C-alpha positions as a Markdown table, in Angstrom:
| # | Residue | x | y | z |
|---|---|---|---|---|
| 1 | Met | -11.3 | 24.7 | -35.0 |
| 2 | Ser | -8.4 | 25.9 | -32.8 |
| 3 | Lys | -7.6 | 24.1 | -30.0 |
| 4 | Asp | -8.0 | 27.3 | -27.4 |
| 5 | Gly | -11.4 | 27.7 | -28.7 |
| 6 | Leu | -11.7 | 30.6 | -30.5 |
| 7 | Gly | -12.2 | 29.2 | -34.2 |
| 8 | Met | -15.7 | 29.6 | -35.8 |
| 9 | Lys | -16.1 | 27.1 | -38.5 |
| 10 | Leu | -19.1 | 26.9 | -41.5 |
| 11 | Leu | -19.9 | 23.4 | -41.1 |
| 12 | Ser | -23.3 | 23.3 | -43.7 |
| 13 | Arg | -25.6 | 26.0 | -45.9 |
| 14 | Asn | -28.4 | 25.4 | -47.3 |
| 15 | His | -31.5 | 27.7 | -48.2 |
| 16 | Asp | -33.1 | 27.2 | -44.3 |
| 17 | Gly | -29.7 | 28.7 | -43.0 |
| 18 | Cys | -25.8 | 28.4 | -42.3 |
| 19 | Thr | -24.9 | 26.0 | -39.4 |
| 20 | Phe | -21.5 | 26.9 | -37.6 |
| 21 | Leu | -19.3 | 25.3 | -35.4 |
| 22 | Ile | -17.9 | 28.5 | -32.4 |
| 23 | Gly | -15.3 | 27.0 | -30.1 |
| 24 | Lys | -16.0 | 27.6 | -26.4 |
| 25 | Lys | -14.3 | 31.5 | -26.2 |
| 26 | Ala | -15.6 | 32.1 | -28.9 |
| 27 | Arg | -18.9 | 31.4 | -28.1 |
| 28 | Arg | -18.5 | 33.8 | -24.9 |
| 29 | Ile | -16.9 | 36.3 | -26.8 |
| 30 | Leu | -19.9 | 36.7 | -29.5 |
| 31 | Leu | -22.3 | 36.6 | -26.4 |
| 32 | Glu | -20.3 | 39.4 | -24.6 |
| 33 | Leu | -20.7 | 41.5 | -28.4 |
| 34 | Leu | -24.5 | 40.4 | -28.6 |
| 35 | Gln | -24.9 | 42.2 | -24.8 |
| 36 | Arg | -23.4 | 45.2 | -25.9 |
| 37 | Tyr | -25.9 | 45.9 | -28.6 |
| 38 | Pro | -26.8 | 49.1 | -29.1 |
| 39 | Val | -23.9 | 51.3 | -29.5 |
| 40 | Thr | -24.3 | 53.6 | -31.9 |
| 41 | Thr | -27.0 | 56.1 | -30.6 |
| 42 | Asp | -30.2 | 57.7 | -32.2 |
| 43 | Ser | -28.6 | 61.2 | -32.0 |
| 44 | Tyr | -25.4 | 60.0 | -34.2 |
| 45 | Gln | -27.7 | 59.4 | -37.0 |
| 46 | Gly | -29.7 | 62.4 | -36.6 |
| 47 | Glu | -26.5 | 64.6 | -36.4 |
| 48 | Arg | -24.7 | 62.7 | -39.1 |
| 49 | Ser | -28.0 | 63.0 | -41.8 |
| 50 | Thr | -28.6 | 66.7 | -40.6 |
| 51 | Ala | -24.4 | 67.2 | -41.2 |
| 52 | Leu | -24.1 | 65.7 | -44.5 |
| 53 | Asn | -28.0 | 67.7 | -45.5 |
| 54 | Ile | -29.9 | 64.7 | -46.6 |
| 55 | Leu | -33.1 | 65.2 | -44.5 |
| 56 | Pro | -35.7 | 68.0 | -44.6 |
| 57 | Asp | -35.8 | 70.2 | -41.5 |
| 58 | Gly | -37.6 | 69.2 | -39.1 |
| 59 | Glu | -37.0 | 65.0 | -40.0 |
| 60 | Glu | -34.8 | 64.4 | -37.5 |
| 61 | Gln | -37.7 | 63.2 | -34.9 |
| 62 | Leu | -38.9 | 60.3 | -37.8 |
| 63 | Leu | -35.8 | 59.4 | -38.2 |
| 64 | Ala | -35.2 | 58.9 | -34.7 |
| 65 | Glu | -38.8 | 56.8 | -34.2 |
| 66 | Ala | -37.9 | 54.3 | -36.8 |
| 67 | Leu | -34.0 | 54.1 | -35.2 |
| 68 | Thr | -35.6 | 53.3 | -32.0 |
| 69 | Gln | -38.2 | 50.5 | -33.4 |
| 70 | Ala | -36.1 | 49.4 | -35.6 |
| 71 | Arg | -33.8 | 48.3 | -32.5 |
| 72 | Gln | -36.8 | 47.3 | -30.4 |
| 73 | Gln | -37.0 | 45.1 | -33.2 |
| 74 | Ile | -33.6 | 43.6 | -33.3 |
| 75 | Arg | -33.4 | 43.4 | -29.7 |
| 76 | Leu | -36.5 | 41.1 | -29.8 |
| 77 | Glu | -34.8 | 39.0 | -32.6 |
| 78 | Leu | -32.0 | 38.8 | -30.8 |
| 79 | Lys | -33.8 | 37.3 | -27.7 |
| 80 | Asn | -35.6 | 34.8 | -29.7 |
| 81 | Ile | -32.3 | 33.9 | -31.1 |
| 82 | Leu | -30.1 | 33.3 | -27.8 |
| 83 | Arg | -33.4 | 31.9 | -26.5 |
| 84 | Asn | -34.2 | 28.8 | -29.2 |
| 85 | Glu | -32.8 | 25.7 | -27.9 |
| 86 | Asp | -32.8 | 24.4 | -31.4 |
| 87 | Ser | -30.1 | 27.5 | -32.4 |
| 88 | Trp | -27.4 | 26.4 | -30.0 |
| 89 | Ala | -26.4 | 22.7 | -29.9 |
| 90 | Glu | -23.6 | 21.4 | -27.7 |
| 91 | Asp | -20.7 | 19.9 | -29.2 |
| 92 | Pro | -17.3 | 18.6 | -27.5 |
| 93 | Arg | -15.9 | 21.1 | -30.0 |
| 94 | Gly | -17.9 | 24.3 | -28.6 |
| 95 | Val | -21.3 | 24.7 | -30.0 |
| 96 | Arg | -23.5 | 24.4 | -32.9 |
| 97 | Leu | -25.0 | 27.6 | -34.2 |
| 98 | Leu | -28.2 | 27.6 | -36.8 |
| 99 | Leu | -29.0 | 30.8 | -38.0 |
| 100 | Thr | -32.0 | 31.1 | -40.3 |
| 101 | Pro | -31.2 | 33.6 | -43.1 |
| 102 | Asp | -32.8 | 36.4 | -41.7 |
| 103 | Gln | -31.1 | 35.6 | -38.2 |
| 104 | Leu | -27.7 | 36.0 | -39.9 |
| 105 | Glu | -28.7 | 39.2 | -41.1 |
| 106 | Ile | -29.7 | 40.3 | -37.7 |
| 107 | Met | -26.3 | 39.2 | -36.7 |
| 108 | Leu | -24.7 | 41.3 | -38.9 |
| 109 | Gln | -26.3 | 44.0 | -38.2 |
| 110 | Ile | -25.9 | 43.9 | -34.5 |
| 111 | Leu | -22.1 | 43.3 | -34.8 |
| 112 | Asn | -22.1 | 46.2 | -37.0 |
| 113 | Asp | -24.0 | 48.2 | -34.8 |
| 114 | Val | -20.7 | 46.9 | -32.0 |
| 115 | Arg | -18.2 | 47.8 | -34.8 |
| 116 | Val | -19.1 | 51.3 | -35.4 |
| 117 | Gly | -20.4 | 52.1 | -32.5 |
| 118 | Ser | -17.0 | 51.5 | -30.6 |
| 119 | Trp | -15.5 | 53.1 | -33.3 |
| 120 | Met | -17.4 | 56.2 | -32.7 |
| 121 | Arg | -16.3 | 56.1 | -29.1 |
| 122 | Leu | -13.1 | 56.0 | -29.6 |
| 123 | Gly | -13.0 | 59.4 | -31.8 |
| 124 | Cys | -13.3 | 57.7 | -35.0 |
| 125 | Pro | -9.6 | 57.3 | -35.7 |
| 126 | Ala | -8.8 | 57.3 | -39.4 |
| 127 | Asp | -6.5 | 54.0 | -38.6 |
| 128 | Ile | -7.9 | 52.1 | -36.1 |
| 129 | Glu | -4.2 | 50.2 | -36.5 |
| 130 | Leu | -2.4 | 53.6 | -35.1 |
| 131 | Met | -4.8 | 54.8 | -33.3 |
| 132 | Thr | -3.0 | 58.5 | -33.6 |
| 133 | Gly | -4.7 | 60.8 | -31.3 |
| 134 | Val | -6.2 | 58.3 | -29.2 |
| 135 | Gln | -5.2 | 58.1 | -25.5 |
| 136 | Leu | -4.0 | 54.7 | -24.4 |
| 137 | Ser | -6.2 | 53.6 | -21.4 |
| 138 | Glu | -8.8 | 50.2 | -20.4 |
| 139 | Ala | -11.6 | 51.9 | -21.8 |
| 140 | Thr | -9.6 | 52.3 | -25.2 |
| 141 | Ile | -8.6 | 48.8 | -25.3 |
| 142 | Glu | -11.6 | 47.4 | -25.0 |
| 143 | Leu | -13.4 | 49.3 | -27.5 |
| 144 | Thr | -10.4 | 48.5 | -29.9 |
| 145 | Trp | -11.2 | 44.8 | -28.7 |
| 146 | Ala | -14.7 | 45.1 | -29.3 |
| 147 | Ile | -14.1 | 46.1 | -33.3 |
| 148 | Asn | -12.1 | 44.0 | -34.0 |
| 149 | Met | -14.0 | 40.9 | -32.5 |
| 150 | Ala | -17.4 | 42.1 | -34.0 |
| 151 | Thr | -15.4 | 42.6 | -37.1 |
| 152 | Trp | -13.9 | 39.4 | -36.8 |
| 153 | Phe | -17.4 | 37.5 | -36.7 |
| 154 | Gln | -19.1 | 39.4 | -39.7 |
| 155 | Val | -16.3 | 38.6 | -42.0 |
| 156 | Gly | -16.8 | 34.6 | -40.7 |
| 157 | Phe | -21.1 | 34.9 | -41.1 |
| 158 | Leu | -20.5 | 37.4 | -44.7 |
| 159 | Lys | -18.2 | 34.4 | -46.0 |
| 160 | Ala | -21.2 | 32.1 | -45.2 |
| 161 | Gln | -23.2 | 34.1 | -47.3 |
| 162 | Gln | -20.8 | 33.8 | -50.2 |
| 163 | Pro | -22.4 | 31.5 | -53.0 |
| 164 | Gly | -20.3 | 28.3 | -53.9 |
């Protein structure tokens, strides 16, 4: 764990879930990212499916309704994670976060939505490092920050799912 409180470390993993030690700054960042959900829009999925010609005519509405229901369920699950006192245990080094396998999957879905949605709002740059064609502003800095931080947490959570 880094001294600046920006670390995240897997403490344990078993069939009940994973326990992470998250630094105090990292906890604030994670909570900020989770509050942004959802960043992608229903129209994006419909437009993308239409552009790729993968939906029969008239099925966009059905997809939009299913996505809305899925987002509502994810929001409900997120509220349960955030309110569950057993999931968040204070630690002198930060907080211990206990996530069941289902909760870990929800966190990954939310972080992916924040990452992809922020990238879309930047105009889908081909190279996020170079950001060619993107005007530098407070908004682009914030979106780039969200992409990088969501990616950082996703990698940490994904590593916890790996065997061994």
